[in-house]
C-alpha positions as CSV (number, residue, x, y, z in Angstrom):
1,M,-1.5,5.2,-5.1
2,V,-0.9,8.6,-3.6
3,D,-3.1,10.3,-1.0
4,I,-3.4,14.1,-1.2
5,I,-4.4,15.7,2.0
6,I,-5.4,19.3,1.6
7,G,-4.6,21.6,4.5
8,A,-1.8,19.5,6.0
9,I,1.7,20.9,6.4
10,Q,5.1,19.1,6.3
11,P,6.4,18.3,9.8
12,T,9.2,20.7,10.9
13,G,12.7,19.5,11.7
14,P,14.6,16.6,10.4
15,P,12.6,13.4,9.5
16,S,12.7,11.0,12.5
17,N,13.1,7.8,10.4
18,K,14.9,7.8,7.1
19,P,14.3,4.7,4.9
20,G,17.1,2.1,4.9
21,S,18.9,1.3,1.7
22,A,19.3,-2.5,1.6
23,G,18.1,-3.9,5.0
24,G,14.5,-2.7,4.8
25,T,12.6,-0.3,7.1
26,M,10.1,-0.9,9.8
27,V,7.0,1.2,9.1
28,E,4.0,1.4,11.4
29,A,0.6,1.4,9.6
30,E,-3.1,1.4,10.5
31,I,-5.4,-1.1,8.9
32,L,-8.3,0.8,7.3
33,D,-10.1,-2.0,5.6
34,V,-10.0,-5.8,5.0
35,R,-11.9,-7.3,2.1
36,E,-12.2,-10.3,-0.2
37,P,-10.0,-10.5,-3.3
38,R,-11.2,-9.1,-6.6
39,K,-13.5,-11.1,-8.8
40,A,-13.5,-11.0,-12.6
41,V,-15.7,-8.1,-13.8
42,H,-17.0,-8.4,-17.3
43,S,-18.5,-5.8,-19.5
44,P,-21.4,-6.6,-21.8
45,R,-18.9,-7.7,-24.5
46,D,-17.2,-10.2,-22.1
47,E,-14.0,-8.1,-21.8
48,E,-12.1,-7.3,-18.7
49,R,-12.7,-3.6,-17.7
50,R,-9.4,-3.2,-15.9
51,K,-6.4,-2.1,-18.0
52,E,-4.2,-4.7,-16.4
53,F,-5.6,-8.1,-15.8
54,R,-4.7,-9.7,-12.5
55,K,-6.2,-12.8,-10.9
56,D,-6.1,-12.7,-7.1
57,P,-5.6,-15.9,-5.2
58,A,-8.9,-17.5,-4.0
59,N,-7.8,-17.5,-0.3
60,G,-6.3,-14.0,-0.5
61,R,-7.4,-10.9,1.4
62,V,-6.9,-7.3,0.4
63,L,-5.7,-4.9,3.1
64,T,-6.0,-1.1,2.9
65,L,-3.3,0.4,5.0
66,L,-2.6,4.0,6.2
67,I,1.0,5.0,6.7
68,P,0.8,8.0,9.1
69,N,4.3,9.3,8.2
70,G,4.8,8.9,4.4
71,T,8.3,10.4,4.6
72,V,9.7,7.0,5.9
73,L,8.7,5.3,2.7
74,P,11.3,4.8,0.0
75,K,11.3,7.6,-2.6
76,D,11.3,5.1,-5.5
77,L,8.4,3.0,-4.1
78,D,7.0,0.8,-6.8
79,R,5.3,-2.6,-6.7
80,R,7.8,-4.1,-9.1
81,K,10.8,-3.0,-7.0
82,Y,9.7,-3.8,-3.5
83,K,8.3,-6.7,-1.5
84,V,6.3,-6.0,1.7
85,R,6.4,-8.3,4.7
86,L,3.8,-7.7,7.5
87,R,4.0,-8.4,11.2
88,F,0.7,-8.2,13.1
89,I,0.8,-7.1,16.8
90,K,-2.4,-7.0,18.9
91,K,-3.2,-3.7,20.4
């Protein structure tokens, strides 16, 4: 998923945090939403509407995150290539 922000400009100067190659990168994010996992959605013909079927775990939660500085993310970011680990810190 890519967010397009109209009217924003690229920050000037060199990027403050370049993504690491093998060790991983710490990225700060803001939690926008927390919701229950997806449920099966059926059309009148009893077929899944989504192109790719995926069953979410019953105890799972879906988080929507905002990464304020997208330049720190790996250029080849793909769900099949990367694993994400979260660490929660109270404000």
